[in-house]
C-alpha positions as CSV (number, residue, x, y, z in Angstrom):
1,M,10.7,-18.7,20.1
2,E,7.6,-20.7,19.0
3,R,7.9,-22.2,15.5
4,F,4.2,-21.6,14.8
5,S,2.5,-18.3,14.1
6,A,0.1,-16.8,16.6
7,Q,-2.9,-17.5,14.4
8,T,-1.9,-21.1,13.9
9,R,-1.5,-21.5,17.7
10,V,-4.9,-20.0,18.5
11,L,-6.8,-22.0,15.9
12,G,-4.8,-25.1,16.6
13,R,-5.6,-25.0,20.3
14,A,-9.3,-24.6,19.6
15,M,-9.4,-27.6,17.2
16,L,-7.2,-29.7,19.5
17,E,-9.5,-29.1,22.4
18,R,-12.4,-30.2,20.2
19,S,-10.5,-33.4,19.2
20,V,-10.7,-32.5,15.6
21,A,-9.1,-35.0,13.3
22,T,-5.4,-34.7,12.4
23,E,-6.1,-34.5,8.7
24,M,-8.7,-31.7,9.2
25,I,-6.3,-29.6,11.3
26,A,-3.5,-30.1,8.8
27,T,-5.8,-29.1,5.9
28,V,-7.1,-25.9,7.7
29,L,-3.7,-24.7,8.9
30,G,-1.6,-25.7,5.9
31,L,0.5,-28.2,7.9
32,D,1.5,-31.9,7.4
33,D,0.6,-34.5,10.0
34,S,3.9,-34.4,11.7
35,Q,3.7,-30.7,12.1
36,V,0.2,-31.0,13.6
37,R,1.6,-33.4,16.2
38,D,4.5,-30.9,16.9
39,L,1.9,-28.2,17.3
40,A,0.0,-30.3,19.9
41,A,3.2,-30.9,21.8
42,E,4.1,-27.2,21.8
43,L,0.6,-26.3,23.1
44,G,0.7,-29.1,25.7
45,A,-2.4,-30.8,24.2
46,A,-3.1,-34.4,23.5
47,A,-2.4,-35.7,20.0
48,P,-5.5,-35.4,17.8
49,P,-7.2,-38.6,16.5
50,D,-6.4,-40.0,13.1
51,R,-9.8,-40.1,11.4
52,R,-10.5,-39.8,7.7
53,I,-12.4,-36.7,6.6
54,R,-14.5,-36.0,3.6
55,L,-13.8,-32.8,1.6
56,A,-14.7,-31.5,-1.9
57,D,-11.9,-30.7,-4.2
58,D,-10.9,-27.0,-4.7
59,Q,-11.6,-27.5,-8.4
60,T,-15.3,-27.5,-7.6
61,L,-15.1,-23.8,-6.6
62,I,-16.5,-21.3,-9.1
63,A,-13.6,-19.4,-10.6
64,G,-12.8,-16.1,-8.8
65,T,-15.0,-17.0,-5.8
66,L,-15.2,-19.3,-2.8
67,K,-18.5,-20.7,-3.8
68,T,-18.9,-24.3,-4.9
69,A,-20.8,-25.4,-8.0
70,D,-24.4,-26.4,-7.6
71,G,-24.9,-29.8,-6.0
72,V,-21.6,-29.7,-4.0
73,R,-22.4,-29.8,-0.3
74,L,-19.0,-30.7,1.2
75,Y,-16.6,-27.9,2.1
76,T,-13.3,-27.5,0.2
77,P,-9.9,-26.9,1.9
78,R,-9.8,-23.3,0.7
79,Q,-13.3,-22.7,2.1
80,L,-12.3,-24.1,5.5
81,T,-9.1,-22.0,5.6
82,Y,-11.1,-18.9,4.8
83,L,-13.8,-19.7,7.4
84,C,-11.2,-20.2,10.2
85,A,-9.2,-17.1,9.3
86,E,-12.2,-14.8,9.2
87,F,-13.6,-16.3,12.4
88,L,-10.6,-14.6,14.2
89,T,-11.7,-11.2,12.7
90,E,-14.8,-9.1,13.3
91,A,-16.3,-10.2,10.1
92,P,-20.1,-11.0,10.6
93,I,-21.1,-14.6,10.2
94,E,-23.5,-13.5,7.5
95,A,-20.7,-11.9,5.4
96,I,-18.6,-15.1,5.7
97,A,-21.7,-17.2,4.7
98,E,-22.3,-15.0,1.7
99,T,-18.7,-15.4,0.5
100,L,-18.9,-19.1,0.9
101,G,-22.3,-19.4,-0.7
102,R,-23.8,-21.0,2.3
103,S,-26.3,-20.2,5.0
104,P,-25.3,-18.5,8.3
105,A,-26.6,-21.5,10.1
106,A,-24.5,-23.9,8.1
107,V,-21.4,-21.8,8.7
108,K,-22.0,-21.8,12.4
109,R,-22.4,-25.5,12.4
110,K,-19.1,-26.0,10.5
111,A,-17.3,-23.6,12.8
112,R,-18.6,-25.4,15.9
113,S,-17.4,-28.8,14.5
114,L,-13.9,-27.2,14.2
115,G,-14.0,-26.1,17.8
116,L,-14.8,-22.4,17.0
117,M,-17.7,-21.5,19.2
118,L,-19.5,-18.1,18.7
119,R,-19.6,-17.5,22.4
120,Q,-15.8,-17.8,22.5
121,R,-15.1,-15.7,19.4
122,Q,-14.1,-12.6,21.3
123,R,-11.8,-14.6,23.6
124,L,-10.0,-16.2,20.6
125,R,-9.5,-12.7,19.1
126,D,-8.1,-11.5,22.4
127,D,-5.8,-14.5,22.6
128,L,-4.5,-13.8,19.1
129,T,-3.8,-10.1,19.9
130,A,-2.0,-11.1,23.1
131,L,0.2,-13.7,21.3
132,I,1.1,-11.3,18.5
133,E,2.1,-8.6,21.0
134,R,4.1,-11.1,23.0
135,D,5.9,-12.4,19.8
136,V,6.7,-8.8,18.7
137,G,8.0,-8.0,22.2
138,H,10.3,-11.1,22.2
139,S,11.7,-10.1,18.8
140,Q,12.4,-6.6,20.0
141,A,14.0,-7.9,23.2
142,R,16.5,-9.9,21.1
143,E,17.2,-6.7,19.1
144,M,15.9,-8.3,16.0
145,P,14.1,-6.1,13.4
146,A,10.4,-6.6,13.6
147,F,7.8,-5.7,11.0
148,P,5.2,-3.1,12.2
149,Q,1.8,-4.6,13.0
150,L,-0.7,-3.6,10.3
151,G,-4.3,-4.8,10.8
152,R,-4.5,-8.5,11.1
153,C,-1.0,-9.4,10.0
154,I,2.4,-8.5,11.4
155,V,4.1,-8.7,8.0
156,P,2.6,-6.3,5.4
157,W,1.6,-7.7,2.0
158,T,3.7,-5.5,-0.4
159,S,3.5,-5.8,-4.2
160,A,6.7,-7.7,-4.2
161,R,5.4,-10.3,-1.7
162,T,2.1,-10.7,-3.5
163,K,3.9,-11.3,-6.8
164,A,6.1,-13.9,-5.1
165,L,3.1,-15.6,-3.6
166,C,1.5,-15.8,-7.1
167,E,4.7,-17.3,-8.6
168,F,5.1,-19.8,-5.8
169,W,1.5,-20.8,-6.0
170,L,1.6,-21.4,-9.8
171,E,4.8,-23.4,-9.4
172,G,3.0,-25.8,-7.1
173,A,4.5,-24.9,-3.7
174,R,2.5,-25.8,-0.7
175,P,1.1,-23.1,1.7
176,S,3.6,-24.1,4.4
177,E,6.5,-23.8,1.9
178,I,5.4,-20.4,0.7
179,A,4.9,-19.3,4.3
180,A,8.5,-20.2,5.1
181,A,9.8,-18.3,2.2
182,L,7.7,-15.2,2.8
183,G,7.9,-15.1,6.6
184,C,4.3,-15.5,7.5
185,S,1.8,-18.3,8.4
186,A,0.5,-20.9,6.1
187,L,-3.0,-19.8,7.0
188,S,-2.1,-16.2,5.9
189,V,-0.9,-17.5,2.6
190,S,-4.0,-19.5,1.9
191,T,-6.3,-16.6,2.8
192,K,-4.3,-14.2,0.7
193,A,-4.4,-16.6,-2.2
194,V,-8.1,-16.4,-2.2
195,R,-8.1,-12.6,-2.3
196,L,-5.6,-12.6,-5.2
197,C,-8.0,-14.8,-7.2
198,L,-5.4,-17.6,-7.4
199,P,-6.8,-20.7,-9.1
200,A,-7.5,-24.0,-7.4
201,R,-4.9,-26.7,-7.7
202,S,-5.2,-30.5,-8.1
203,Q,-2.8,-33.2,-7.1
204,N,-0.9,-34.8,-9.9
205,E,0.3,-38.4,-10.2
206,I,3.5,-37.8,-8.2
207,G,1.8,-36.0,-5.3
208,G,2.6,-32.5,-6.4
209,L,0.1,-29.6,-6.9
210,E,-0.5,-28.2,-10.3
211,V,-2.8,-25.5,-11.9
212,T,-4.8,-26.7,-14.9
213,V,-6.3,-23.3,-15.9
214,V,-4.4,-21.0,-18.2
215,G,-4.0,-17.5,-16.7
216,Y,-1.6,-14.6,-16.1
217,I,-0.1,-12.7,-13.2
218,C,-1.4,-9.2,-13.5
219,F,-0.7,-5.9,-11.6
220,D,-3.8,-4.2,-10.2
221,P,-3.1,-0.4,-10.1
222,E,-6.2,0.1,-7.8
223,H,-4.8,-2.0,-5.0
224,H,-1.1,-1.7,-5.9
225,E,-0.6,-5.5,-5.9
226,F,-0.2,-8.4,-8.2
227,F,-3.0,-11.0,-8.7
228,W,-4.0,-13.8,-11.0
229,S,-6.4,-13.5,-13.9
230,T,-7.5,-15.4,-17.0
231,R,-7.0,-12.1,-18.9
232,R,-3.7,-10.3,-19.4
233,S,-5.1,-6.8,-18.5
234,A,-7.6,-6.5,-15.7
235,T,-8.1,-5.2,-12.2
236,Q,-9.3,-7.5,-9.5
237,S,-12.6,-5.7,-9.3
238,A,-13.1,-5.9,-13.1
239,Y,-12.1,-9.5,-13.1
240,R,-14.6,-10.4,-10.4
241,T,-17.3,-8.4,-12.1
242,A,-16.8,-10.2,-15.4
243,R,-16.8,-13.6,-13.7
244,A,-20.1,-12.7,-11.9
245,A,-21.6,-11.6,-15.2
246,L,-20.7,-14.9,-16.8
247,R,-22.2,-16.9,-14.0
248,A,-25.4,-14.9,-14.1
249,A,-25.7,-15.5,-17.8
250,A,-25.1,-19.2,-17.5
């Protein structure tokens, strides 16, 4: 059985074919450099080049959104992860651009630089579906219990799993570590973290990740899942509305 998720393999192959830098692939897929080389070997692709990349820090994101503060032109790791994950769905480019606070043309250019071509988007989605079906078939053939496929993800995001994700995230665990604990891909973890309003993290002096904003893990009765908020009692929709009001008043 492949050690990487179907989503990671599809995106990884596209970026490897484009000769995207190792550091960029690692950032987008939530892997380390050695795992990127392992992924290339598994896919039978050449090792990606070791080039330095320039990214903005996730701390530049406006709280509760994936939009950067005024004057920040570089993409952040969370923005790139979101862009790549949504590229494999049917989400319109205009909707992705709106979430990222960028123009559709800018999003298309960035996707193209990552090896994600619009004309190949449907093929990538078909490849992802085929890999997921094959992986599920292999699991059933070995008489191992398999989670039912729900939408884009094989493993459903239950309230217990979203709470665990929040706790791991606030403790400083990396996406790949959280993914190993929850049985999903690092890309799925990063995407879900955005939707749960989890705060950006910065690297401390010893190389770990830490959250510098005070907040709480809350339960949203509307969506029946846990999420992060700067207030003790809030729903995700109310929290996002309050944040938008504060930004509009600023």
